[in-house]
C-alpha positions as CSV (number, residue, x, y, z in Angstrom):
1,M,195.3,64.5,-23.1
2,E,193.9,66.6,-25.6
3,E,191.1,63.7,-25.9
4,I,190.3,64.0,-22.1
5,T,189.9,67.6,-22.1
6,A,188.2,67.7,-24.6
7,K,185.8,65.3,-22.9
8,I,185.5,67.4,-19.8
9,Y,184.5,70.1,-21.6
10,E,181.8,68.8,-22.9
11,I,180.6,67.3,-20.0
12,L,180.9,71.0,-19.0
13,A,178.9,72.3,-21.1
14,Q,176.6,69.6,-21.1
15,W,175.8,69.6,-17.1
16,G,177.6,72.5,-16.3
17,L,174.5,75.0,-17.1
18,K,172.4,72.4,-15.7
19,V,173.8,72.2,-12.4
20,V,173.8,75.5,-11.8
21,G,170.7,76.1,-12.4
22,A,169.5,73.2,-10.1
23,L,171.3,74.8,-7.4
24,L,170.0,78.2,-8.0
25,I,167.0,76.5,-7.7
26,L,167.1,74.8,-4.4
27,I,168.9,78.0,-2.7
28,I,166.3,80.7,-4.9
29,G,163.3,78.3,-3.0
30,W,165.0,77.2,-0.1
31,W,165.1,81.6,0.9
32,L,161.3,81.6,-0.7
33,S,160.0,78.7,1.3
34,K,161.4,79.9,4.7
35,L,159.8,82.8,3.0
36,I,156.1,82.1,2.6
37,S,156.0,79.4,6.1
38,N,157.1,82.2,7.9
39,L,154.5,84.5,6.5
40,V,152.4,82.0,6.6
41,A,152.8,82.2,10.5
42,G,152.6,85.5,10.9
43,A,149.1,85.4,9.4
44,L,148.4,83.1,11.7
45,K,148.9,84.6,15.0
46,R,147.5,88.0,14.1
47,S,144.4,86.0,14.0
48,R,145.3,84.1,17.6
49,T,145.8,81.5,15.9
50,E,147.2,78.7,19.1
51,E,150.9,78.5,19.4
52,T,151.0,74.6,18.3
53,L,148.9,74.5,14.9
54,V,151.0,78.3,14.1
55,R,154.4,75.7,14.1
56,F,153.0,72.8,13.1
57,L,151.1,74.8,9.9
58,R,154.2,76.2,9.4
59,S,156.7,72.9,9.3
60,L,154.0,71.5,7.2
61,C,153.9,74.6,5.1
62,Y,158.0,74.2,5.0
63,I,158.4,70.6,4.1
64,A,155.7,70.7,1.5
65,L,157.2,73.8,-0.4
66,M,160.7,72.3,-0.6
67,A,159.1,69.2,-1.9
68,F,158.1,70.9,-4.7
69,V,161.6,73.0,-5.3
70,I,163.4,69.8,-5.0
71,I,160.9,68.1,-7.7
72,A,161.4,71.3,-9.9
73,A,165.9,70.8,-9.0
74,L,165.7,67.3,-10.2
75,R,163.7,68.5,-13.3
76,K,166.6,70.9,-14.4
77,L,169.0,68.0,-14.2
78,G,166.7,66.2,-17.0
79,M,165.5,63.8,-14.8
80,E,162.3,61.8,-15.0
81,T,160.1,62.8,-11.7
82,T,157.0,61.4,-12.1
83,S,157.9,57.9,-11.2
84,A,159.6,58.9,-8.5
85,V,155.9,61.6,-7.4
86,A,154.1,58.1,-7.8
87,V,156.3,56.4,-5.5
88,I,156.3,59.0,-3.5
89,G,153.0,59.1,-3.1
90,A,152.4,54.8,-2.5
91,A,154.7,55.8,0.5
92,G,152.6,58.4,1.9
93,L,149.1,56.1,1.6
94,A,151.5,53.1,2.7
95,I,152.6,55.3,5.9
96,G,148.6,56.6,5.6
97,F,147.1,53.0,6.3
98,A,150.3,52.4,8.8
99,L,149.7,54.8,10.8
100,Q,145.7,55.0,11.1
101,G,145.7,55.3,15.4
102,S,148.3,58.2,15.1
103,L,146.4,60.1,12.0
104,S,143.0,59.9,14.4
105,N,145.1,61.3,17.3
106,F,146.3,64.1,15.0
107,A,143.0,65.0,13.6
108,A,142.3,65.5,17.6
109,G,144.7,67.6,17.9
110,I,143.8,70.2,15.4
111,M,140.4,70.0,15.9
112,M,141.2,70.6,20.0
113,I,143.7,73.3,18.5
114,I,140.9,75.1,16.4
115,F,137.9,75.0,19.0
116,K,139.1,75.2,22.3
117,P,137.6,73.3,24.5
118,F,140.2,73.2,27.3
119,K,143.1,75.3,27.5
120,V,146.5,75.1,29.8
121,G,145.3,75.4,33.1
122,D,142.2,73.9,32.8
123,F,141.6,71.0,35.1
124,I,139.4,68.4,33.2
125,D,137.9,64.9,33.1
126,A,138.5,62.9,30.1
127,A,139.1,60.1,28.8
128,G,138.2,58.6,32.4
129,V,141.2,60.4,34.0
130,K,141.2,64.4,36.3
131,G,143.9,66.5,36.1
132,S,144.9,70.1,35.5
133,V,146.2,70.0,31.3
134,Q,150.1,70.6,31.6
135,E,150.3,70.5,27.3
136,I,148.0,69.6,24.5
137,G,150.3,68.4,21.4
138,I,149.2,67.8,18.1
139,F,148.9,63.9,19.2
140,T,148.7,63.5,22.8
141,T,147.5,66.1,26.1
142,V,149.6,66.2,29.3
143,L,147.7,66.4,32.5
144,N,149.0,66.2,36.5
145,S,146.4,64.5,38.3
146,P,145.2,66.1,42.0
147,D,148.0,63.4,43.0
148,N,150.8,64.5,40.6
149,V,150.3,62.2,38.7
150,R,151.7,62.9,35.5
151,I,148.8,61.0,32.6
152,I,149.8,61.7,28.6
153,I,146.4,60.6,27.1
154,P,145.8,60.1,23.3
155,N,143.7,62.6,21.6
156,G,141.7,60.5,19.8
157,Q,140.1,59.2,22.7
158,I,139.7,63.0,24.7
159,T,137.4,64.1,21.2
160,G,135.8,60.6,21.5
161,G,134.2,61.0,24.6
162,N,132.6,63.7,27.1
163,I,134.9,66.7,28.3
164,H,134.6,68.2,31.8
165,N,135.8,70.9,32.0
166,F,135.4,72.2,35.2
167,T,138.0,75.5,35.1
168,S,136.0,77.4,32.0
169,N,133.2,79.0,33.3
170,G,134.6,80.8,36.3
171,T,132.9,79.7,39.2
172,R,131.5,75.9,40.9
173,R,128.7,74.8,43.3
174,V,130.6,73.4,46.4
175,D,127.4,70.6,47.3
176,L,127.5,69.3,50.7
177,V,125.5,66.6,53.0
178,V,124.8,67.9,56.4
179,G,122.4,65.4,58.8
180,V,120.7,66.6,62.4
181,S,118.9,64.4,65.0
182,Y,115.4,64.4,64.4
183,D,115.1,65.5,68.1
184,D,116.8,69.1,66.8
185,D,115.0,72.4,66.0
186,L,115.3,72.7,62.2
187,K,115.2,76.5,61.9
188,K,118.0,76.9,64.5
189,A,120.6,73.8,62.4
190,K,119.5,76.1,58.9
191,Q,120.7,79.1,60.8
192,V,123.4,77.7,61.8
193,I,125.0,76.8,58.9
194,E,123.6,79.9,56.6
195,K,125.9,81.8,59.2
196,V,129.0,79.9,59.0
197,L,128.3,80.9,55.2
198,S,127.8,84.3,55.2
199,D,131.5,84.4,57.4
200,D,133.3,83.4,54.2
201,E,134.6,85.9,52.0
202,R,135.1,83.3,49.5
203,I,131.3,82.1,49.0
204,L,129.8,84.4,46.2
205,K,126.9,86.0,46.7
206,D,125.5,85.7,43.3
207,P,124.7,82.9,42.7
208,A,123.1,82.9,46.0
209,W,123.6,79.4,47.8
210,T,120.7,76.9,49.1
211,V,120.8,75.4,52.4
212,A,117.2,73.4,52.4
213,V,116.1,69.8,54.0
214,S,116.6,67.7,50.7
215,E,115.8,63.9,53.0
216,L,114.0,62.7,56.0
217,A,116.7,59.4,55.9
218,D,117.3,57.1,59.0
219,S,118.7,58.0,61.4
220,S,118.8,62.0,60.5
221,V,117.1,64.5,58.7
222,N,119.4,66.1,56.0
223,F,120.0,69.7,55.1
224,V,121.7,70.1,51.0
225,V,124.3,73.1,51.9
226,R,125.1,74.2,48.2
227,P,127.4,77.8,48.3
228,W,129.0,78.9,44.9
229,A,132.8,80.1,45.2
230,K,135.4,80.9,42.4
231,S,136.6,77.6,41.0
232,S,140.3,78.2,42.2
233,D,138.5,78.1,46.0
234,Y,136.9,75.2,45.5
235,W,138.9,72.6,47.5
236,G,139.5,75.0,50.0
237,V,135.8,75.8,50.6
238,Y,134.5,72.8,50.5
239,F,136.7,71.4,53.3
240,D,136.8,74.3,55.6
241,M,132.7,74.6,55.5
242,T,132.9,71.0,55.9
243,H,135.1,71.3,59.2
244,K,133.3,74.9,60.2
245,I,129.4,73.7,59.7
246,K,130.8,70.8,62.2
247,E,132.0,72.8,64.8
248,S,129.4,75.5,64.4
249,L,126.8,72.5,65.2
250,D,128.5,71.5,67.7
251,K,129.1,74.8,69.6
252,S,125.0,75.8,69.1
253,G,123.9,72.3,70.4
254,I,122.8,70.9,67.6
255,T,124.0,66.8,67.0
256,I,125.2,65.4,63.9
257,P,123.7,61.6,65.0
258,Y,125.5,58.5,64.8
259,P,123.6,55.9,62.4
260,Q,121.2,53.2,64.8
261,R,118.9,51.8,64.1
262,D,115.8,50.3,66.7
263,V,115.3,46.8,67.3
264,H,112.0,45.5,68.5
265,I,111.6,42.2,70.1
266,K,107.9,40.9,69.7
267,D,108.7,37.3,71.4
268,G,111.8,37.1,73.8
269,K,111.6,32.9,73.6
270,A,111.4,33.2,69.9
271,A,114.6,35.6,69.2
272,V,116.4,33.1,71.9
273,A,115.9,30.4,69.7
């Protein structure tokens, strides 16, 4: 019994202080890691950094600090950590090769959050699809298409091509083509179209609209009609102008012709044959 007690005292003398020291390192290190990561997050928020990036960098900072804390605690216990660090490094390298695509999307997500080619709520055309941005994540971006389909796109595909942001400038030009008959008065047709534009409060005065003859087509004389509107009013203006211009031209006796072709027969017998 005395030998067992002596052995216990020996173990406590040898490991007690080390264990207590390791626990103190873990507790204090954990507290400091949280404090420093929160301070970093606070500084980023004050600099108006994107919230998604703030959360990610706070987590990354916390994980890195806790890794150092755990290594320090293991050293306090007398364990050799050099081999452990080497194993972690090799594992990280292997994981990096295995996750090349994910890391590419991650890097693209960071770039988008920093440079902000678009924000949540913008209507964009990217990676071959169009939609309103619902979420910008570290690895993927979520869009809602005009017909309310949820589209999830890897960030690498977005930054690897052209990005069309239809919202960021605040205004858009509405492009319409209106055809009238060759027999109609072009000056009168232009006045009718301009009257429709001037009566709609959504049409901006600056930039000024354009109404001009653009083409002598096969069946009609075509006008380009290009008013400007707020981005949020684009589709409303597009549909309403198409409807109102047609009605106004009809009331003014101006014809929007059907496609037609004149056929001239020189030799009736040959045509029958």
